[in-house]
BALUMGU-146590 format. One record per atom (N, C-alpha, C): residue number from 1; residue in one letter; atom name; x, y, z. Coordinates in nm, 2 decimals. Atoms other than C-alpha are relative to their C-alpha. Layout:
<ketis>
KETI  resi  resn  name       X       Y       Z
KETI   NUM     a    CA       X       Y       Z
...
</ketis>
This chain:
<ketis>
KETI  resi  resn  name       X       Y       Z
KETI     1     m     N    0.08   -0.12    0.00
KETI     1     m    CA    0.00    0.00    0.00
KETI     1     m     C    0.08    0.13    0.00
KETI     2     v     N   -0.10   -0.12   -0.01
KETI     2     v    CA    0.30    0.24    0.08
KETI     2     v     C    0.05    0.02   -0.14
KETI     3     k     N   -0.05   -0.01    0.14
KETI     3     k    CA    0.44    0.17   -0.27
KETI     3     k     C   -0.10    0.06   -0.09
KETI     4     l     N    0.10   -0.05    0.09
KETI     4     l    CA    0.12    0.25   -0.44
KETI     4     l     C   -0.03    0.14    0.03
KETI     5     t     N    0.03   -0.15   -0.04
KETI     5     t    CA    0.07    0.58   -0.24
KETI     5     t     C    0.12    0.08   -0.05
KETI     6     k     N   -0.11   -0.08    0.04
KETI     6     k    CA    0.43    0.68   -0.32
KETI     6     k     C    0.00    0.02   -0.16
KETI     7     r     N    0.00    0.01    0.15
KETI     7     r    CA    0.38    0.59   -0.69
KETI     7     r     C   -0.11    0.11   -0.05
KETI     8     c     N    0.11   -0.10    0.03
KETI     8     c    CA    0.05    0.79   -0.70
KETI     8     c     C    0.05    0.14    0.02
KETI     9     a     N   -0.06   -0.14   -0.03
KETI     9     a    CA    0.22    1.09   -0.53
KETI     9     a     C    0.09    0.05   -0.10
KETI    10     a     N   -0.11   -0.03    0.10
KETI    10     a    CA    0.51    1.08   -0.77
KETI    10     a     C   -0.06    0.03   -0.13
KETI    11     t     N    0.07   -0.03    0.13
KETI    11     t    CA    0.28    1.06   -1.07
KETI    11     t     C   -0.07    0.13    0.00
KETI    12     l     N    0.07   -0.12   -0.01
KETI    12     l    CA    0.06    1.34   -0.95
KETI    12     l     C    0.09    0.12    0.01
KETI    13     g     N   -0.10   -0.11   -0.01
KETI    13     g    CA    0.36    1.56   -0.86
KETI    13     g     C    0.05    0.03   -0.13
KETI    14     t     N   -0.06   -0.02    0.14
KETI    14     t    CA    0.51    1.50   -1.21
KETI    14     t     C   -0.11    0.07   -0.08
KETI    15     a     N    0.11   -0.06    0.07
KETI    15     a    CA    0.17    1.59   -1.36
KETI    15     a     C   -0.02    0.15    0.03
KETI    16     l     N    0.02   -0.14   -0.05
KETI    16     l    CA    0.13    1.91   -1.15
KETI    16     l     C    0.12    0.07   -0.05
KETI    17     a     N   -0.12   -0.08    0.05
KETI    17     a    CA    0.49    2.02   -1.24
KETI    17     a     C   -0.01    0.03   -0.14
KETI    18     a     N    0.01   -0.01    0.14
KETI    18     a    CA    0.43    1.96   -1.61
KETI    18     a     C   -0.11    0.11   -0.03
KETI    19     l     N    0.11   -0.09    0.02
KETI    19     l    CA    0.11    2.16   -1.58
KETI    19     l     C    0.04    0.14    0.03
KETI    20     l     N   -0.04   -0.14   -0.04
KETI    20     l    CA    0.26    2.46   -1.39
KETI    20     l     C    0.11    0.06   -0.08
KETI    21     i     N   -0.11   -0.05    0.08
KETI    21     i    CA    0.59    2.48   -1.58
KETI    21     i     C   -0.04    0.02   -0.15
KETI    22     g     N    0.04   -0.01    0.14
KETI    22     g    CA    0.41    2.45   -1.92
KETI    22     g     C   -0.10    0.10   -0.02
KETI    23     t     N    0.09   -0.11    0.01
KETI    23     t    CA    0.22    2.78   -1.88
KETI    23     t     C   -0.15   -0.03    0.04
KETI    24     g     N    0.14    0.02   -0.04
KETI    24     g    CA   -0.09    2.63   -1.73
KETI    24     g     C   -0.07   -0.11   -0.07
KETI    25     g     N    0.08    0.10    0.06
KETI    25     g    CA   -0.36    2.39   -1.82
KETI    25     g     C   -0.04    0.04   -0.14
KETI    26     a     N    0.04   -0.03    0.15
KETI    26     a    CA   -0.47    2.37   -2.19
KETI    26     a     C   -0.15   -0.02   -0.01
KETI    27     q     N    0.13    0.01    0.03
KETI    27     q    CA   -0.81    2.42   -2.31
KETI    27     q     C   -0.02    0.02   -0.16
KETI    28     a     N    0.03    0.00    0.15
KETI    28     a    CA   -0.96    2.39   -2.67
KETI    28     a     C   -0.04    0.14   -0.03
KETI    29     a     N    0.05   -0.13    0.06
KETI    29     a    CA   -1.00    2.71   -2.87
KETI    29     a     C   -0.10   -0.03   -0.10
KETI    30     d     N    0.11    0.03    0.10
KETI    30     d    CA   -1.28    2.75   -3.12
KETI    30     d     C    0.05   -0.06   -0.13
KETI    31     d     N   -0.05    0.06    0.12
KETI    31     d    CA   -1.05    2.65   -3.40
KETI    31     d     C    0.07   -0.14    0.02
KETI    32     g     N   -0.06    0.14   -0.04
KETI    32     g    CA   -0.94    2.32   -3.22
KETI    32     g     C    0.14    0.02    0.05
KETI    33     s     N   -0.13   -0.01   -0.06
KETI    33     s    CA   -0.60    2.46   -3.11
KETI    33     s     C   -0.01    0.00    0.15
KETI    34     l     N    0.00    0.00   -0.14
KETI    34     l    CA   -0.49    2.46   -2.75
KETI    34     l     C    0.03    0.14    0.05
KETI    35     l     N   -0.03   -0.12   -0.06
KETI    35     l    CA   -0.49    2.76   -2.53
KETI    35     l     C    0.04   -0.02    0.14
KETI    36     s     N   -0.04    0.02   -0.14
KETI    36     s    CA   -0.31    2.80   -2.19
KETI    36     s     C   -0.11    0.06    0.09
KETI    37     i     N    0.09   -0.06   -0.10
KETI    37     i    CA   -0.49    2.90   -1.88
KETI    37     i     C    0.00    0.16   -0.01
KETI    38     l     N   -0.01   -0.14    0.01
KETI    38     l    CA   -0.38    3.26   -1.97
KETI    38     l     C   -0.07    0.04   -0.13
KETI    39     g     N    0.06   -0.04    0.13
KETI    39     g    CA   -0.56    3.24   -2.31
KETI    39     g     C    0.10    0.01   -0.11
KETI    40     l     N   -0.10   -0.01    0.10
KETI    40     l    CA   -0.23    3.22   -2.50
KETI    40     l     C    0.02   -0.14   -0.06
KETI    41     p     N   -0.01    0.13    0.06
KETI    41     p    CA   -0.14    2.94   -2.74
KETI    41     p     C    0.09   -0.09    0.09
KETI    42     s     N   -0.08    0.08   -0.09
KETI    42     s    CA   -0.01    2.64   -2.55
KETI    42     s     C    0.09   -0.10   -0.08
KETI    43     v     N   -0.10    0.09    0.06
KETI    43     v    CA    0.29    2.43   -2.64
KETI    43     v     C    0.03   -0.12    0.09
KETI    44     t     N   -0.02    0.11   -0.10
KETI    44     t    CA    0.26    2.19   -2.34
KETI    44     t     C   -0.08   -0.12   -0.04
KETI    45     l     N    0.05    0.13    0.03
KETI    45     l    CA    0.21    1.83   -2.42
KETI    45     l     C    0.03   -0.10    0.11
KETI    46     a     N   -0.03    0.10   -0.09
KETI    46     a    CA    0.19    1.55   -2.18
KETI    46     a     C   -0.08   -0.13   -0.03
KETI    47     c     N    0.07    0.13    0.01
KETI    47     c    CA    0.11    1.17   -2.20
KETI    47     c     C    0.01   -0.08    0.12
KETI    48     f     N   -0.01    0.06   -0.13
KETI    48     f    CA    0.02    1.00   -1.88
KETI    48     f     C   -0.09   -0.13   -0.02
KETI    49     p     N    0.08    0.12    0.02
KETI    49     p    CA   -0.08    0.63   -1.89
KETI    49     p     C   -0.10   -0.02    0.11
KETI    50     v     N    0.11    0.02   -0.09
KETI    50     v    CA   -0.40    0.54   -1.71
KETI    50     v     C   -0.05   -0.14   -0.01
KETI    51     g     N    0.07    0.12    0.01
KETI    51     g    CA   -0.59    0.22   -1.63
KETI    51     g     C    0.10   -0.12    0.00
KETI    52     q     N   -0.08    0.11   -0.01
KETI    52     q    CA   -0.32   -0.02   -1.52
KETI    52     q     C   -0.07   -0.13    0.02
KETI    53     a     N    0.07    0.13   -0.01
KETI    53     a    CA   -0.42   -0.38   -1.54
KETI    53     a     C    0.05   -0.09    0.11
KETI    54     g     N   -0.05    0.09   -0.10
KETI    54     g    CA   -0.40   -0.65   -1.28
KETI    54     g     C   -0.04    0.03    0.14
KETI    55     t     N    0.03   -0.01   -0.15
KETI    55     t    CA   -0.43   -0.69   -0.90
KETI    55     t     C    0.13    0.07    0.06
KETI    56     n     N   -0.10   -0.09   -0.07
KETI    56     n    CA   -0.23   -0.44   -0.68
KETI    56     n     C    0.10    0.06   -0.09
KETI    57     n     N   -0.08   -0.07    0.10
KETI    57     n    CA   -0.10   -0.27   -0.99
KETI    57     n     C    0.11   -0.10   -0.05
KETI    58     q     N   -0.10    0.10    0.05
KETI    58     q    CA    0.09   -0.60   -1.09
KETI    58     q     C   -0.08   -0.08   -0.11
KETI    59     f     N    0.08    0.08    0.11
KETI    59     f    CA    0.01   -0.79   -1.41
KETI    59     f     C    0.11   -0.08   -0.06
KETI    60     t     N   -0.10    0.08    0.08
KETI    60     t    CA    0.17   -1.06   -1.62
KETI    60     t     C   -0.05    0.02   -0.14
KETI    61     g     N    0.03   -0.02    0.15
KETI    61     g    CA    0.19   -1.03   -2.00
KETI    61     g     C    0.05    0.13   -0.04
KETI    62     t     N   -0.05   -0.13    0.05
KETI    62     t    CA    0.23   -0.72   -2.20
KETI    62     t     C   -0.12    0.11    0.00
KETI    63     q     N    0.09   -0.12    0.00
KETI    63     q    CA    0.06   -0.38   -2.19
KETI    63     q     C    0.05    0.09   -0.10
KETI    64     n     N   -0.03   -0.09    0.10
KETI    64     n    CA    0.07   -0.14   -2.48
KETI    64     n     C   -0.06    0.14    0.04
KETI    65     i     N    0.06   -0.14   -0.03
KETI    65     i    CA    0.04    0.23   -2.41
KETI    65     i     C    0.07    0.08   -0.12
KETI    66     s     N   -0.05   -0.10    0.10
KETI    66     s    CA    0.07    0.48   -2.70
KETI    66     s     C   -0.06    0.13    0.02
KETI    67     c     N    0.03   -0.14   -0.01
KETI    67     c    CA    0.06    0.85   -2.71
KETI    67     c     C    0.05    0.08   -0.12
KETI    68     s     N   -0.04   -0.09    0.12
KETI    68     s    CA    0.06    1.08   -3.01
KETI    68     s     C   -0.07    0.13    0.00
KETI    69     q     N    0.05   -0.14    0.00
KETI    69     q    CA    0.02    1.45   -2.98
KETI    69     q     C    0.09    0.08   -0.07
KETI    70     s     N   -0.08   -0.09    0.06
KETI    70     s    CA    0.14    1.75   -3.16
KETI    70     s     C   -0.07    0.14    0.03
KETI    71     a     N    0.05   -0.14   -0.03
KETI    71     a    CA    0.10    2.13   -3.11
KETI    71     a     C    0.10    0.10   -0.08
KETI    72     s     N   -0.07   -0.11    0.06
KETI    72     s    CA    0.22    2.45   -3.27
KETI    72     s     C   -0.04    0.13    0.06
KETI    73     q     N    0.04   -0.13   -0.06
KETI    73     q    CA    0.23    2.81   -3.15
KETI    73     q     C    0.02    0.11   -0.10
KETI    74     t     N   -0.03   -0.12    0.09
KETI    74     t    CA    0.18    3.13   -3.34
KETI    74     t     C   -0.04    0.12    0.09
KETI    75     n     N    0.03   -0.12   -0.07
KETI    75     n    CA    0.18    3.47   -3.20
KETI    75     n     C   -0.05    0.11   -0.10
KETI    76     p     N    0.06   -0.10    0.10
KETI    76     p    CA   -0.06    3.70   -3.40
KETI    76     p     C    0.06    0.14    0.03
KETI    77     a     N   -0.05   -0.13   -0.01
KETI    77     a    CA    0.06    4.05   -3.46
KETI    77     a     C   -0.11    0.08    0.08
KETI    78     p     N    0.10   -0.08   -0.07
KETI    78     p    CA   -0.11    4.30   -3.21
KETI    78     p     C   -0.07    0.10   -0.09
KETI    79     t     N    0.08   -0.09    0.08
KETI    79     t    CA   -0.39    4.51   -3.35
KETI    79     t     C    0.03    0.14    0.06
KETI    80     p     N   -0.01   -0.13   -0.05
KETI    80     p    CA   -0.30    4.88   -3.31
KETI    80     p     C   -0.13    0.07    0.05
KETI    81     p     N    0.13   -0.06   -0.04
KETI    81     p    CA   -0.55    5.09   -3.12
KETI    81     p     C   -0.05    0.09   -0.10
KETI    82     t     N    0.07   -0.10    0.09
KETI    82     t    CA   -0.79    5.30   -3.31
KETI    82     t     C    0.01    0.14    0.07
KETI    83     p     N   -0.01   -0.13   -0.06
KETI    83     p    CA   -0.71    5.67   -3.26
KETI    83     p     C   -0.14    0.06    0.03
KETI    84     p     N    0.13   -0.06   -0.03
KETI    84     p    CA   -0.99    5.87   -3.10
KETI    84     p     C   -0.04    0.10   -0.11
KETI    85     s     N    0.05   -0.10    0.10
KETI    85     s    CA   -1.20    6.08   -3.33
KETI    85     s     C    0.00    0.14    0.07
KETI    86     g     N   -0.01   -0.13   -0.04
KETI    86     g    CA   -1.19    6.45   -3.31
KETI    86     g     C    0.14    0.04    0.03
KETI    87     g     N   -0.14   -0.03   -0.04
KETI    87     g    CA   -0.88    6.58   -3.12
KETI    87     g     C    0.02    0.14   -0.02
KETI    88     v     N   -0.05   -0.15    0.00
KETI    88     v    CA   -0.69    6.91   -3.10
KETI    88     v     C    0.05    0.02   -0.14
KETI    89     t     N   -0.06   -0.05    0.13
KETI    89     t    CA   -0.61    7.09   -3.43
KETI    89     t     C    0.03    0.14    0.00
KETI    90     g     N   -0.02   -0.14    0.02
KETI    90     g    CA   -0.48    7.41   -3.54
KETI    90     g     C    0.09    0.07    0.12
KETI    91     a     N   -0.07   -0.05   -0.11
KETI    91     a    CA   -0.22    7.46   -3.25
KETI    91     a     C    0.08    0.13   -0.06
KETI    92     y     N   -0.06   -0.13    0.04
KETI    92     y    CA   -0.08    7.82   -3.26
KETI    92     y     C    0.04    0.07    0.13
KETI    93     t     N   -0.06   -0.07   -0.11
KETI    93     t    CA    0.14    8.03   -3.03
KETI    93     t     C   -0.02    0.15   -0.02
KETI    94     a     N    0.02   -0.15    0.01
KETI    94     a    CA    0.03    8.40   -2.98
KETI    94     a     C    0.08    0.07    0.10
KETI    95     y     N   -0.08   -0.09   -0.09
KETI    95     y    CA    0.24    8.68   -2.82
KETI    95     y     C   -0.07    0.13    0.02
KETI    96     s     N    0.05   -0.14   -0.02
KETI    96     s    CA    0.13    9.01   -2.67
KETI    96     s     C    0.05    0.08   -0.11
KETI    97     s     N   -0.05   -0.08    0.11
KETI    97     s    CA    0.15    9.27   -2.94
KETI    97     s     C    0.12    0.08    0.02
KETI    98     e     N   -0.12   -0.06   -0.03
KETI    98     e    CA    0.42    9.45   -2.77
KETI    98     e     C    0.04   -0.02    0.16
KETI    99     p     N   -0.04    0.02   -0.13
KETI    99     p    CA    0.62    9.40   -2.44
KETI    99     p     C   -0.06    0.10    0.09
KETI   100     a     N    0.04   -0.10   -0.10
KETI   100     a    CA    0.47    9.57   -2.13
KETI   100     a     C    0.12    0.04    0.08
KETI   101     l     N   -0.10   -0.05   -0.10
KETI   101     l    CA    0.71    9.79   -1.93
KETI   101     l     C   -0.04   -0.02    0.14
KETI   102     v     N    0.03    0.01   -0.14
KETI   102     v    CA    0.73    9.70   -1.57
KETI   102     v     C    0.10    0.09    0.08
KETI   103     p     N   -0.08   -0.10   -0.07
KETI   103     p    CA    0.87    9.98   -1.35
KETI   103     p     C    0.08   -0.07    0.11
KETI   104     a     N   -0.09    0.06   -0.11
KETI   104     a    CA    1.15    9.90   -1.09
KETI   104     a     C   -0.09   -0.04    0.12
KETI   105     n     N    0.08    0.02   -0.11
KETI   105     n    CA    0.89    9.93   -0.81
KETI   105     n     C   -0.15    0.01   -0.03
KETI   106     g     N    0.14   -0.01    0.03
KETI   106     g    CA    0.57    9.91   -0.99
KETI   106     g     C   -0.05   -0.14   -0.06
KETI   107     v     N    0.07    0.12    0.05
KETI   107     v    CA    0.32    9.65   -1.15
KETI   107     v     C   -0.05    0.03   -0.14
KETI   108     n     N    0.07   -0.02    0.13
KETI   108     n    CA    0.21    9.60   -1.51
KETI   108     n     C   -0.05   -0.15   -0.04
KETI   109     q     N    0.06    0.12    0.05
KETI   109     q    CA    0.02    9.34   -1.71
KETI   109     q     C    0.01    0.00   -0.15
KETI   110     a     N    0.00    0.02    0.14
KETI   110     a    CA    0.05    9.19   -2.06
KETI   110     a     C   -0.09   -0.11   -0.03
KETI   111     v     N    0.10    0.09    0.04
KETI   111     v    CA   -0.21    9.00   -2.25
KETI   111     v     C    0.03   -0.05   -0.15
KETI   112     a     N   -0.01    0.06    0.14
KETI   112     a    CA   -0.17    8.76   -2.56
KETI   112     a     C   -0.13   -0.04   -0.04
KETI   113     t     N    0.14    0.03    0.05
KETI   113     t    CA   -0.48    8.72   -2.77
KETI   113     t     C    0.02   -0.10   -0.12
KETI   114     c     N    0.01    0.09    0.11
KETI   114     c    CA   -0.55    8.42   -3.00
KETI   114     c     C   -0.07    0.05   -0.12
KETI   115     p     N    0.06   -0.05    0.13
KETI   115     p    CA   -0.65    8.47   -3.36
KETI   115     p     C   -0.16   -0.03    0.01
KETI   116     a     N    0.15    0.03    0.01
KETI   116     a    CA   -1.03    8.46   -3.44
KETI   116     a     C   -0.02   -0.14   -0.03
KETI   117     g     N    0.04    0.14    0.03
KETI   117     g    CA   -1.18    8.11   -3.44
KETI   117     g     C    0.09   -0.10    0.09
KETI   118     k     N   -0.08    0.08   -0.08
KETI   118     k    CA   -0.92    7.99   -3.18
KETI   118     k     C   -0.03    0.02    0.15
KETI   119     t     N    0.03    0.00   -0.14
KETI   119     t    CA   -0.95    7.92   -2.80
KETI   119     t     C    0.14   -0.02    0.07
KETI   120     v     N   -0.12    0.01   -0.08
KETI   120     v    CA   -0.67    7.95   -2.54
KETI   120     v     C    0.00   -0.14    0.08
KETI   121     t     N    0.00    0.12   -0.07
KETI   121     t    CA   -0.55    7.62   -2.38
KETI   121     t     C    0.10    0.01    0.13
KETI   122     g     N   -0.10   -0.03   -0.11
KETI   122     g    CA   -0.27    7.77   -2.15
KETI   122     g     C    0.10    0.11   -0.05
KETI   123     g     N   -0.09   -0.12    0.04
KETI   123     g    CA    0.01    8.03   -2.17
KETI   123     g     C    0.12    0.00    0.10
KETI   124     g     N   -0.12   -0.03   -0.08
KETI   124     g    CA    0.32    8.17   -2.01
KETI   124     g     C    0.05    0.14   -0.03
KETI   125     y     N   -0.05   -0.13    0.01
KETI   125     y    CA    0.55    8.47   -2.03
KETI   125     y     C    0.15    0.00   -0.03
KETI   126     l     N   -0.15   -0.03    0.01
KETI   126     l    CA    0.89    8.61   -2.13
KETI   126     l     C    0.03    0.12    0.08
KETI   127     a     N   -0.03   -0.10   -0.09
KETI   127     a    CA    1.06    8.84   -1.89
KETI   127     a     C    0.15    0.05   -0.02
KETI   128     t     N   -0.13   -0.05    0.02
KETI   128     t    CA    1.37    9.07   -1.93
KETI   128     t     C    0.07    0.02    0.13
KETI   129     a     N   -0.06   -0.03   -0.13
KETI   129     a    CA    1.43    9.11   -1.55
KETI   129     a     C   -0.06   -0.11    0.10
KETI   130     n     N    0.05    0.09   -0.09
KETI   130     n    CA    1.38    8.91   -1.24
KETI   130     n     C   -0.12    0.05    0.08
KETI   131     f     N    0.13   -0.05   -0.04
KETI   131     f    CA    1.02    9.00   -1.18
KETI   131     f     C   -0.07   -0.09    0.11
KETI   132     f     N    0.08    0.09   -0.09
KETI   132     f    CA    0.77    8.87   -0.91
KETI   132     f     C   -0.13   -0.01   -0.09
KETI   133     i     N    0.13    0.03    0.08
KETI   133     i    CA    0.48    8.71   -1.12
KETI   133     i     C   -0.12   -0.01    0.10
KETI   134     t     N    0.11    0.00   -0.10
KETI   134     t    CA    0.17    8.79   -0.92
KETI   134     t     C   -0.13   -0.08   -0.05
KETI   135     n     N    0.11    0.08    0.05
KETI   135     n    CA   -0.08    8.62   -1.16
KETI   135     n     C    0.02   -0.04   -0.14
KETI   136     q     N    0.01    0.05    0.14
KETI   136     q    CA   -0.12    8.42   -1.48
KETI   136     q     C   -0.14   -0.05   -0.01
KETI   137     f     N    0.15    0.04    0.01
KETI   137     f    CA   -0.47    8.36   -1.62
KETI   137     f     C   -0.04    0.01   -0.13
KETI   138     p     N    0.06   -0.01    0.13
KETI   138     p    CA   -0.69    8.29   -1.92
KETI   138     p     C   -0.09    0.12    0.00
KETI   139     t     N    0.11   -0.11    0.00
KETI   139     t    CA   -0.90    8.59   -2.03
KETI   139     t     C   -0.14   -0.05    0.02
KETI   140     v     N    0.14    0.04   -0.03
KETI   140     v    CA   -1.26    8.59   -1.93
KETI   140     v     C   -0.07   -0.06   -0.12
KETI   141     d     N    0.07    0.05    0.12
KETI   141     d    CA   -1.37    8.53   -2.29
KETI   141     d     C    0.06   -0.13   -0.06
KETI   142     g     N   -0.06    0.13    0.04
KETI   142     g    CA   -1.13    8.23   -2.32
KETI   142     g     C    0.08    0.01   -0.14
KETI   143     t     N   -0.07   -0.03    0.12
KETI   143     t    CA   -0.94    8.38   -2.62
KETI   143     t     C    0.14    0.06    0.02
KETI   144     g     N   -0.13   -0.05   -0.01
KETI   144     g    CA   -0.62    8.49   -2.46
KETI   144     g     C    0.06   -0.04    0.14
KETI   145     w     N   -0.08    0.03   -0.12
KETI   145     w    CA   -0.36    8.46   -2.17
KETI   145     w     C    0.06    0.12    0.05
KETI   146     g     N   -0.05   -0.12   -0.06
KETI   146     g    CA   -0.26    8.74   -1.93
KETI   146     g     C    0.10   -0.04    0.11
KETI   147     v     N   -0.10    0.01   -0.11
KETI   147     v    CA    0.03    8.78   -1.69
KETI   147     v     C    0.02    0.13    0.06
KETI   148     t     N   -0.03   -0.12   -0.07
KETI   148     t    CA    0.09    9.03   -1.42
KETI   148     t     C    0.14   -0.01    0.07
KETI   149     a     N   -0.14    0.00   -0.05
KETI   149     a    CA    0.44    9.12   -1.30
KETI   149     a     C    0.02    0.12    0.09
KETI   150     a     N   -0.04   -0.11   -0.08
KETI   150     a    CA    0.58    9.33   -1.02
KETI   150     a     C    0.16    0.02    0.00
KETI   151     g     N   -0.15   -0.01    0.01
KETI   151     g    CA    0.93    9.48   -1.05
KETI   151     g     C    0.05    0.00    0.14
KETI   152     q     N   -0.07    0.02   -0.14
KETI   152     q    CA    1.17    9.40   -0.76
KETI   152     q     C    0.13    0.09    0.00
KETI   153     g     N   -0.12   -0.08    0.00
KETI   153     g    CA    1.40    9.70   -0.78
KETI   153     g     C    0.07    0.00   -0.15
KETI   154     q     N   -0.05    0.00    0.14
KETI   154     q    CA    1.46    9.63   -1.16
KETI   154     q     C   -0.10    0.04   -0.09
KETI   155     e     N    0.09   -0.03    0.10
KETI   155     e    CA    1.29    9.78   -1.46
KETI   155     e     C    0.02   -0.10   -0.11
KETI   156     g     N   -0.02    0.09    0.12
KETI   156     g    CA    1.22    9.55   -1.76
KETI   156     g     C   -0.13   -0.01   -0.07
KETI   157     t     N    0.13    0.02    0.08
KETI   157     t    CA    0.95    9.42   -1.99
KETI   157     t     C   -0.05   -0.15    0.02
KETI   158     i     N    0.06    0.13   -0.01
KETI   158     i    CA    0.71    9.13   -1.98
KETI   158     i     C   -0.08   -0.02   -0.12
KETI   159     t     N    0.08    0.04    0.11
KETI   159     t    CA    0.56    8.95   -2.28
KETI   159     t     C   -0.09   -0.12    0.03
KETI   160     a     N    0.09    0.12   -0.04
KETI   160     a    CA    0.25    8.72   -2.24
KETI   160     a     C    0.01   -0.10   -0.14
KETI   161     i     N    0.01    0.10    0.11
KETI   161     i    CA    0.23    8.40   -2.45
KETI   161     i     C   -0.13   -0.08    0.02
KETI   162     a     N    0.12    0.08    0.00
KETI   162     a    CA   -0.09    8.22   -2.53
KETI   162     a     C    0.01   -0.12   -0.09
KETI   163     r     N   -0.01    0.12    0.08
KETI   163     r    CA   -0.11    7.87   -2.66
KETI   163     r     C   -0.15   -0.02   -0.04
KETI   164     c     N    0.14   -0.01    0.06
KETI   164     c    CA   -0.43    7.85   -2.89
KETI   164     c     C   -0.02   -0.13   -0.09
KETI   165     v     N    0.04    0.11    0.08
KETI   165     v    CA   -0.61    7.57   -3.07
KETI   165     v     C   -0.13    0.04   -0.08
KETI   166     d     N    0.12   -0.02    0.07
KETI   166     d    CA   -0.90    7.56   -3.32
KETI   166     d     C   -0.12   -0.02    0.09
KETI   167     g     N    0.12    0.01   -0.08
KETI   167     g    CA   -1.24    7.61   -3.17
KETI   167     g     C   -0.04    0.12    0.07
KETI   168     a     N    0.05   -0.12   -0.08
KETI   168     a    CA   -1.45    7.88   -3.02
KETI   168     a     C   -0.01   -0.04    0.14
KETI   169     p     N    0.01    0.03   -0.15
KETI   169     p    CA   -1.45    7.91   -2.64
KETI   169     p     C   -0.14   -0.03    0.04
</ketis>
């Protein structure tokens, strides 16, 4: 009885190892091929004899066991994702018409306006001195970008930049 238990345990252990190492159990796909537990093509094949004849797993005579299996694996090319419809078009960068003078101890503001038919998506500024930027903002109508700067003992200019795209605000 101990020999039979050890033999069964060894056979089951081997079968489990083959199953785990071979990317999982196989299942039939719609086209008759094999798929692993992960849904990928399987190349794992195993042949385990069953139904031993005789008493106490002993027999006299001959016993024929045959196993014939084959498999192949193909990896189909991935399908590229479909780009979303619509999207952003007509990107354009607008600058304020002329730089705004910021006095050494004063404050000034510059505004860049998008061309007709475009809306602002963001913006920034160019500065000729080390200013304190007190505010950056889209204009109320959504067609421009403003920046407010305060001089810190230095006089200079500030230019607003608007990033615009097609579409009305």
